[in-house]
C-alpha positions in Angstrom: 66.2 -103.1 -31.7 63.1 -102.7 -29.6 64.0 -100.7 -26.5 60.5 -101.0 -24.9 60.3 -103.5 -22.2 56.9 -105.2 -21.9 56.2 -106.2 -18.3 53.4 -108.1 -16.6 54.2 -106.5 -13.2 51.7 -104.2 -11.4 51.8 -100.6 -12.5 53.5 -98.4 -9.9 50.6 -95.8 -9.9 46.9 -96.1 -9.6 44.1 -94.2 -11.3 40.7 -93.4 -9.9 37.6 -94.2 -11.9 37.2 -90.5 -12.8 40.8 -90.3 -14.1 40.3 -93.3 -16.3 37.0 -91.9 -17.7 38.8 -88.6 -18.6 41.8 -90.4 -20.2 39.4 -92.5 -22.3 37.6 -89.3 -23.3 40.9 -87.8 -24.5 41.7 -91.1 -26.3 38.3 -91.0 -28.0 38.7 -87.4 -29.0 41.7 -88.3 -31.0 44.3 -86.8 -28.7 46.7 -89.7 -29.0 48.8 -90.3 -32.2 49.2 -93.8 -33.5 51.7 -95.9 -31.6 51.6 -93.5 -28.7 51.2 -94.3 -25.0 50.1 -92.5 -21.9 53.4 -91.4 -20.3 53.5 -90.9 -16.6 56.7 -89.6 -15.1 58.6 -86.8 -13.5 60.8 -83.9 -14.7 63.3 -81.8 -12.8 62.0 -78.3 -12.2 59.0 -76.5 -10.7 58.9 -74.5 -7.5 59.3 -77.6 -5.3 62.0 -79.4 -7.4 60.2 -81.9 -9.6 57.1 -81.8 -11.7 54.7 -84.6 -12.8 54.5 -85.7 -16.5 51.3 -87.0 -17.9 50.9 -86.8 -21.6 50.5 -88.9 -24.8 54.0 -89.8 -26.0 56.1 -92.2 -28.1 58.1 -94.9 -26.3 61.7 -94.2 -25.6 64.7 -96.1 -24.3 64.4 -97.3 -20.7 60.6 -97.1 -20.8 58.5 -99.9 -19.3 55.2 -100.6 -20.9 52.1 -101.2 -18.8 48.4 -101.7 -19.6 45.9 -99.9 -17.4 42.3 -100.9 -18.0 43.2 -101.4 -21.7 45.0 -98.1 -21.9 48.6 -98.4 -23.1 51.0 -96.6 -20.7 54.7 -96.1 -20.4 57.0 -95.0 -17.6 60.8 -94.4 -17.6 62.2 -97.1 -15.3 64.1 -94.4 -13.2 60.8 -92.5 -12.5 59.0 -95.4 -10.7 61.0 -94.8 -7.5 59.4 -91.3 -7.2 55.9 -92.4 -8.2 55.4 -95.8 -6.6 52.1 -95.8 -4.7 50.9 -92.5 -6.3 47.3 -92.1 -7.1 46.1 -90.0 -10.1 42.6 -88.5 -9.8 40.6 -86.3 -12.1 38.4 -83.5 -10.7 35.8 -81.6 -12.6 34.5 -79.1 -10.1 33.9 -75.4 -9.9 37.1 -74.7 -7.9 39.4 -77.2 -9.6 39.5 -79.0 -12.8 42.2 -81.4 -14.0 44.3 -84.3 -12.9 45.4 -84.4 -9.3 48.5 -86.3 -8.1 48.5 -87.8 -4.6 52.1 -89.0 -4.0 53.0 -90.6 -0.7 56.7 -90.2 -1.7 56.5 -86.4 -1.8 58.1 -84.7 1.3 56.5 -81.4 0.2 54.3 -80.0 -2.6 53.7 -76.6 -4.0 50.4 -74.9 -4.0 49.6 -75.8 -7.6 49.9 -79.6 -6.8 52.0 -80.4 -9.8 55.4 -79.8 -8.2 57.0 -81.8 -5.4 60.2 -82.7 -3.6 61.4 -86.0 -2.3 
């Protein structure tokens, strides 16, 4: 039985142009296994209570599938309430390099920017 729900609804998070360029670079570098998706979500833990997930992964039960600029993406249905309205950016500067999460649902964040509380 296929547990992956395909939806036409708008993706709960947005990605800046620089984030999309970096994700495409990783895709072209062969970082994604066949039948994998870009997973965006949360995990319990981190110094503020929850951490962000962004990795290439296989679909699991309760995932919703989205397509973002041709990039296949999945998110656990339960995670969308923590991430709705979030923007993912990619910075490639001298002081910081990597994906940056700007989450309007976060009540507080830690200094590293990957942990938050709601």
